[in-house]
N, C-alpha and C positions, 0 to 999 in steps of 0.2 A: 761574745754571746750572740749579738744580732746577726753576725755573719753566719754562725752555725745554724741559727734558726732559718735563715733564708735558704741555705743549702738544703736543709731538711725539707722545706716546703717544695723546693724545686724537684727533689727526688720523689716526693709524694705525687706531684703533678705528672711527672714522667711515668710513674707506675699506674696512674689512673687511666691514661689513654689506652693502653692495651686492654684493660678490663672493659672499657667502654666499647672498643672495637670488637672484642670477643663477644660481648653481650649483644651488640647489634647484629653480628653474623649469626648468633644462635637464634635470635628472634626471627631473622629472615629465613633461617633454616626451617622454622616452624611453618612459615608461609609455603615453602616448597612441599613439606610433608602433608600439609592440608590439601594442596592441589592434587598431589599424587593419590591421597586417600579418596578424593572425589573422582578419580579416574579421568582427569582432564589433562590435555596436553597444552604446551605453551601456545601452539598454533590456534587451538580452539578458543583459549582465553583471549588471545590477541584479536581473533575475529569478532568475539562478542564485545570486548571493551574498547576496540579500536586503539590499542596500545601496541607499539612495536615489540616484537619478540626480544630484541636486544635489550630493551628497557626492562621487560619482565625478568629476564635473566639477571640483570644488574640488581634488581630488587631482591631476588631470591639469594644472590651471592652476598648481599649486604655491602655492595660497592657503589655508593652514590656517585663516585667520580666517573663511572662509566655511563651515567645517565645525563639528563638535562640539568638545568640550574637547580639549586637546592629547593627553592620554593615550589617549582613544578614537580620535582622529584617527590617531595612530601605529599603533594596532592595525588600523584599517581599511586603512591604506596597506599594511601588511605582508600582510594577507589578499589584497588586490587584486594585489600583486606576485607572491605565490605562485600565485594562480590563472592569471596570465599566464606563469608559469614563468620569471620574471626571475632574474638571477644575484644570490645573497644578498650576496656581498661587494661587488660593483660597484655595485649599485643599492639594495637594501633597507637594508643597514647605513648607507650614506651618508645616505639620506633620513632614517633614524631619528636619526642624529646631528644633522642640521640642525634637526629638529623639537625635539630636546632643548635645543638652543641657544636656540630661540625661547621655551622655557618653563623658565628657570633656577630659578623659584620652586617647582618641583614638589617636593613632599615626601611621604614615605610616612606614612600615617596609622597610628599604632600605638595599639592599644587595650590598656588594662590588664585583665588577666584576673583574675577573682575566684579566691581560693584554693579548692582542692578540699576539700569537706567531709569531715570524718573519717568513716571507715567504722564504722558501728554494729555492735555485737556481735550475733551471730546469736541469734534468739529461737526456741528449740526448740518451744514451744507453738504458735506461729504456723505453723511448718513442718509440724507434725503435723496441724493443722487443714486446711492446704492439701492435704496428701496424702489426708486423708479425703474432702475435697470432690471431688478428682479421681477417687478410687475410686468414690464414690457416683454421680458423673456418668457414668462408664463403665458401671456396672451399669444405670442407667436407660436409657442408649442401647442397651445390649444387649437389655434387656427389650422396649423399643419395637420394635427390629428383629425380634425373635422373634415378637411379636404380629403385626407387619405381614406377615411371611412366611407365618404360618399363615392369615391372612386371604386372601392371594393364592392359596395352595394351595386353600382352600375355593372361592374364586371360579373357579379353573381347573377344579376338579372339576365344578362346576355347568355351566360352559361345555362341557366334554367330554360331559357327560350330554345336553346339548341337541343337540350334533352327532350323538351316537349315536342319539337319538330321530329326528332328521331323516333319517339314513341308513336306519334301519329303515323309516320311512315311504316312502322312495324305493324300497327293495327290495320293500315290499309292493305299491306301485303297479306295479313291473315284473312281479311275479308275477301280479297281476291282469290286466295286458295280455297276458302269455303264456297265461294260462288262457283269456282271450277268444279269442285266436288259435286255440288248440287246439279250443275249442268250435265256432268257426265252420268249422274244417276237418272236424269230425265231423258237425256238424248243418248241414243246408241251410237257411240263413236268407235273408231277403229281401235284395235288392240294396242297399237303403238302408242297412241295418245294416253291410254290408260296406264301403260307401263311407265311412261315419263312422269305422269302425275304421282304415281306411287313412289318413284325415286325421289322426287322433290320432298314429299312428306317424310320419307325415311331420313333424308339429310337433316331436315329441321328437327326431327325427334332425336337423332343421334347427337346433334349439337347441344340440345337441351340437357340430355343425359350426361354428356361430357362435362358441361359447366357445373351441373349439380354435384357430380362426383368430385370434381376439382375443388369446389367450395368446401365440401364435407372433409376432404383430405387435409386441406389447409387449416380448417378450423380444428381438426383433431390434433394436428402437429402443434398448433399454438397452445392448446389446452394442455397437452403433454409437457411441453417445455415450461409452462408456467407452474404446473403442479408438482413435477418430479424434482425432488431435492438432489443436490450434488453431494455424494458420499465420497470422501477422500480417505485413502488408506496409505500409510507409509510403513513399509516392512524393512527392518534393519538386518542386513547380513552380518555386520560387525557393529560394535558399539560406536555410537555417534550422537549428535544432538540436532534438533530442529527448532525453528521459530516459525509461528504461524499466526495469521490474522484471519478470522472468519467473518466474511461480509463487511470488511472495513472496521471491525471492532479492535479492541486492544490486543497487541501482540503478546503471545505467551511462548515461553521456552519449555522444551521437553527433552529429557535425556532418554535415549533408546539403547537398550542392551542388545546383544546378538539374538537373532530370531524373535525379536519383540515387534509387535504390530500395534500401531496407534490409529484410531479412526475418528474422523470428524464429519459433521453434516452441515451444509450451508445451502442458502437459497440462490445465491448469485455467483460468488467467487471466493477464492482464497489468495492470500499473499504469503508465499512459502519461502523460507530460507533453509538450505540444507548444509550441515557442517561438513559432510563428505558425500557428494552426489554419487560416488562410485561404489558405495556399499549399501545402497538403499534401492527399493522398488517402490514406485508410486503408481497407485491404481485409482481411477476415477469411475465410480459406479460399477466396480467390479472388473474393469478393463484397464490393463496396464497402458500408461502413456509414456511417450518418449521423454527422457530427461537429458538435459545438456550436461554431459560428463567431461567437458573440456578441462575444467578446473575442479578441484576438490570442493571448494566453497562455492555454492550456488546461492546468490543473494536476490531477494525480492522477485521471486518467480510468480507471475499472475496465472493462476489456474482457474479456468472456467469451462463452460460447456463446449466452447469452440475447440478444445483440445481432445474431446472424445473421439476415438477412432471410429 
């Protein structure tokens, strides 16, 4: 009788393994169906989760032997299921239990910790020396900063004196020109001298007008660059996905269908990742900008006002 019972239990164990394997494959098949329903390819999921396409295929086929060690494989399966928003109780926990059955020899590695060394008694002499070193360092830094400030003040005074001398020279030139004008008004000089004086006055006037126009133009450009926002548009020719960070904020993911356009607005820049750079058009403030189409996946592309044509 005991022998018959043992043989019967062995047969039941043999029959249970195919059922478990079939159940594991059926659960993994649901992962593949969920991905296909979301219109995602293995390559796009691999780019988003940073998991190799070979491992993703092993997960969907229900073949853990084609992946890494069981512990890592279970973690990757959990990450993949959470990305597809699968039910934790119905899918994730069941697959996790099946993978644990396939690796019954798993054990936790426990390391023995060394005892904590006894706390040494405080040494007052060393503490006093440390405080003295800190005070001396602070004094030296303060002295150096004071000397540096006095040097900069002296240099600023010399620069100011230079500007004052230049202003005096300009005033002297203006007075000389005014004196010449007054003399020519009182004294009848030759026609040639009058024409030369007019030319000098014309040059001075033109220089003043050019400086004024240049300053106004520069100021206008600065104000325009500060006030004008950066509007980014991404138009999809075929279905793809993008990840974007606006002005250094949190990265967000978007799914674009064919002929769909997404638009964002920023003050400074964008950090853009394109799932397939060959099926999108990127426009900045209404003007198309060149996109690196060497590879399908374009990662961490910094878009700012410098890229505007």
